[in-house]
N, C-alpha and C positions, 0 to 999 in steps of 0.2 A: 504494500500500500504506500502511496506517495506521501511526502511530507505535507502536501496540500490539505490533507484531511487528518489533523491531529485529534483523533477521537477521544483519547483517554487522558488528556492533560490540558490545562489552561495554556493559552498562548503566552509568550513572554509579555506581550502588551497587557493582557488581562491580569497577569501576576503583578505587574508594575502598578496597575490601577488599584489593586487590593492593597499593596504596600503604601501607596500615597494616601488613600482614604483612611487606612488604619492609623497612620501617623496623625492625621488631622483629628480623627476621633479621639485618640489618646490625649492629644494636647488641648483640644478646644471643646469637645462635646461630652466625653465621659466625666470630666471634673464637675460639670454643671448639672448632670443628670439627676442627682438626688435632690438638689434644690428646686429644679424644675418640677419634679414630682411633688415635693412637699408644699410648694407654693402654688401649684396648679397654674403655672404661668407658661406662656409661649417660650420655646427655647431659642431666644434671640441670639445667643452665642453660637448655636449651631447654624441658624439662619445666615448670620453674617459670615461664618467660616465657609459654608457651602457656596455662597455667592462668590466669595473671594477666590475660591479654588476651582470654580466652574463645575461643581458637583450639585448645584441647586436644582437644575433641570437638565441632567446630562443627556437625556434622550433626544433633545431638540436637534434636528438635522443642521449640518453646517450651512446649508443654503439660507437658513434663517438666523444665523449668528450663533448657533449652538455648537457644542463640541462633537455632536453626531455619534454619541456612544451607542453601540449596538445593545440588543436586549440583554445579553449576558453581562456586559460591562455595567449596565444600569442595575441589574440584579446584584452584582458584587458590591456596588456602592451602597445600595439599600441594606444588604446583609450586614455590611461592616458598620454602618451607622446604627442599625438596630442592635448590634452586639453591645454598643455603648449606651444607646438610649432609643427605645422604640418610638417615643414621641417625636424625636428629631428625625427619625427615618421616614416619617410621614411627609416631610417636606418634599424630598425628591419623588417619593411614591405618589403623592396626591397631585403634584405638578404633572406627572405623566398621566394619571387617571383623568384629570380635568381637561388636559389639552389634547389627549389622543383622539377624541371625536373630531376635533378640528383637523388633525392630521389625516384621519381616515376619510372624512367626508367633506371637509371644507374646500372651498375654492382657493385659488392662489392668492387673491387679495386678502382674504380672511386669514390665511396662514401667515402671510407677511406681516399683517398688522399685529396679530396676537402672539405668534410663536417668537417673533423677534423681541417683543417686550419681555416675554417669559425668559428667554435665553439671557437677556441683559440684566435679569434680576429686578425688573421694574414692577413686578407684581406676580404673586402666585396664582395658581389656577385650581379652583375647586369644582367638584362634580355633583350636580344636583339632580339625582334620580329618585331617591327614597322620599316617601311622603308618609303622613300618619296612617293612611290606608294602603300604601304601596310599599311593602317591604319585600318579602320573597315573591309576592305577586306584583312584580315591578311594572307590569303593563297597566295596572289599575290606577292610571294617572288622573288626578283631579285638577291639577294645575292646567289652566287654559291659556292658549295664545290665539287671539282673534285678529284677523287682518284689519288694519285701519289705514286706508289710503296706501301709501307706499311702505308702511311699516307694520308693526305688530304691537298689540297690547297684551301684557301678561298679568294674570292674577292667580294666586295660589300660595301654598305653603310647602316647603321642603323640610324634611326632618333628617337628623343624623348627618349633617353636612360637615365634613372634616375641614378644619382650618377656616370655617366660615367667619367672616369679619376681619380676618387677616388677609385672605386672598383678595386681589383686585378684580379677578375675572372668574366667571362661573359658567360652566356648560350646563344649561338648564333644559330638561326634558319637559315638554308640555303637549297637551292634547290639542290638536288643530282640527281633528274630525272625529268626534266621539263615537260615531257609528262604526268606525273601522277598527276600534280597539287598538292593538299594537301597531297596525298599519296607519293609524291616524295620529301617531305621535311624531312630533318634529323636535329638533334640537336647535338651541339658540345660544349665542354668547351674550351674557348680561354682565355689565360692569357694576362694581360696588357703588360707584358714584351716580348711577342712573337714579333719577327721581322715582320714589316709590319702593326702593329696595331697603329693607331693614332686617334686623337680626334679633333673635330671641336671646335669653340669658344662656351662658355656657352650661351644658349639662354637667351634673355632678357624677363623675364616672368612677368605676372601679379602678381602671388603669388608664394608660396613655393620657395622663392628666395634663401634660404639656402641650397637647394638641387640642385646640378648642373645637368642640362639637356643638353646633347651634342650629336652631331652626332659621330658615331664610324665608322672609315674607316678600311677596310681590303684590303690590297694591297699585293697580293701573300703571304698570311699568311700560312705558312707551319706548320701543327701540326701533331703529331704522331697519328697513327690509334686508339690507346687506349683512345683517347679523344672524340670519338663519344659517345653520350649518348644513351644507349640501342641499339635498332635495326635501321638499315638504313631504311628510309622511314616512321618512326614512330614519327618523331620530332613534327609534327603538332598535333598529338594525345596527346603527352606529354604536349605540350604547352596549349592545350585547357583544359586538365585535371587540369593542374596547375591553370589556371584562375578560374576554379570552386571553388578552395580552397582559392585563394588569393583575389578574389573580396570581400571576407568577411573582409579582412584586410582593404580594402578601406572603407567599411561600418564602420569599427571601427574608422578609422581616422575621418570620417564624424561625428559620434556620439561624438567623443572627442572634436573636434573643436566647435561643436554646444553647448556642455556642457560648455566649457570654455567661450564662448561668453555670454551664459545665466548667468553663475555665475558672470561675471564681471558686466553685465547690472543690475542684481539684487542688487548688492552692491551699484551701482551708483544711482539707482532710490530711494533707501532708504535714501540716503544722500542728494540728490539734492532737494533744496527747491524752490518752485514757488507758488505764490498766498498764501503765509503764511503757507504752509505745504509741506511735502515730496511728490514728484510726484508719489511715489508708492501708495499713497492714492487715486489716480484717477483711476476710473474703466476702462477707455479706455486702460490705460497702464497695469492694472491688467489682462485684457483679453489677451493682447499680450504675457505676460509672462506665463499665464496659458496655452495658445496654444503651446508655445515653450516647456514648461516642459512636456506636454502631448505627443507631437510629438517626442521629444527626447527619452522619455521612450519607446514609441512604436518602434522607430528605434532601440534602444538598445536591446529590447527583441527579435526583429526579427533577429538582428545580432547575438545574443547569440544562438538563435535557429538554425541559419545557421551554427554557429561554432560547435554545437553538431553534426550536420549532416556531417560536414567536418571531424570531428574526427572519426565518425563511418563509413564514406563512404556510406551514405544512397543513395538510388536510386533517391531521390528527391533533392539531393545536388545542381544540376545545377539550378533548379528553385529557391531554397532558396538563393543561392549565388547571383544570378542576382537580386532577389527581395530585399535582404538586401542592396546591393550596390546602387541600383536605389532609393529606398525609403529613406535610410539614407542620401544620398548625396543631394537629393531634400530638405529634412528637414534641413540639414546643411546650404544650401544656403538661405533658408527662415529665419532660426533663426539668422544667422549672419547678414543678411540684416536688420532684425528687431532690432537687438542689436545696430546697428549703428543708427537707428531711435530713439531708446530709449535714446541714449546719445545726440541726436540732433547735433548741430554744433560740439560739442566736439568729437562725434563719427566719424566725417569726417576727423579728424586730426590724424597724426601719433603719437601724444602724448599719445593716448589711444589705447589699443590693438585690439579693435573690428574691425577697418578698415582692419588691417592685417588679422584677422581671416576671414573676409568676402572675401578678395582676395584669401586667401589660400583655403577656402572652395570650390571655383568654380571648381578647378581641379578635385575634387572627382566626379563631374558629367561627366567628360570627359575621364580620363585615365582608363586603364584596361577594355576598352569597354565603349563607350558613353552610356548614359542612354537610348538613342533610340535603340541601339544594345541590351541593357539589356531587353528591352521590347519585342524585336524580340525573344530573347532566352526564356523569360518567356512564350510568346504566343505559341511557338513551344512545350514547355514542357506541357502546359495546353492542347493543341490540341492532344498531345500524351497520355493524360489521367493521367499524373503524380499526379495531385492533388487528384484524386479519390482514390489514395492509401494512402493518409495521415491519 
């Protein structure tokens, strides 16, 4: 096999990206993670460091002023940031989630206008799909967009919007033809400064406290016609295609937080003495860390395999995106819970980072489609014969 297909190792470039982002995380992001969680505040230190080093929205193509990171490089960035602080990893992750519909469906002018600003760090991009009555049933959209002359008027409420109030730009899914259900949904770019846009109070969450989650309200928000993303009625299609790609970034978050918890637990059990020796010498604990390391590596390889399919746009991307997200997030919850166990009473206190990691890990099983929904997606793909083509 030629060197053109390095199937079993990261390229030198990807290894360099990991090294660079880890150095930034160790220096600028990890030191603030506990305070960000304790104060439930936006991780401005991470925000500034990511902009300064071009890791704020690394996926933006070079044509729009971005660094043009491929799907695997973007995954590595998110994984490494999540290893330090899951809240901070939502900055590059949600910038991709929010802007990818523009990349997938938007016209050239829309891409130039918004992707260029995103790449320059002039404002983040959030994704407004979920509503009070549209969670797993994402097509059940109540937000309406009605034509008004050359523009549109939006009314409705979006819920569980990550980085709402911080982001300048929002991809908003709205019903334009209620009789067509999912085929009557269109996508629009709304700006924070548009008249009629407002935000609810930040949710009081179990974890990822540094990433604000708020409702977004649209009260007769009038936007120009050129802010529709692609074609009318194709918004839901763009939204689902987006999730095929971005579920892999959630898998990356899960791998990162699991690795961070295991790394800390390994250091602790080598130092902690009981019964006259390090507790790392006890086989029961050795088996716990062995299982953790094995499962993290399996999750990582599945996530990287899914990233390759994302970059190429393979036919089995939907299966791999769902599989990576579900598997990695289940591993993250198991590993972080066991990391708390390995630290014993200390693990249960906020003086040590593993309890934060455990709380942060939980959301990866829920957002961008619950793991129950992921299994529905995978089953449909399998029943359609997708795995027989692998």
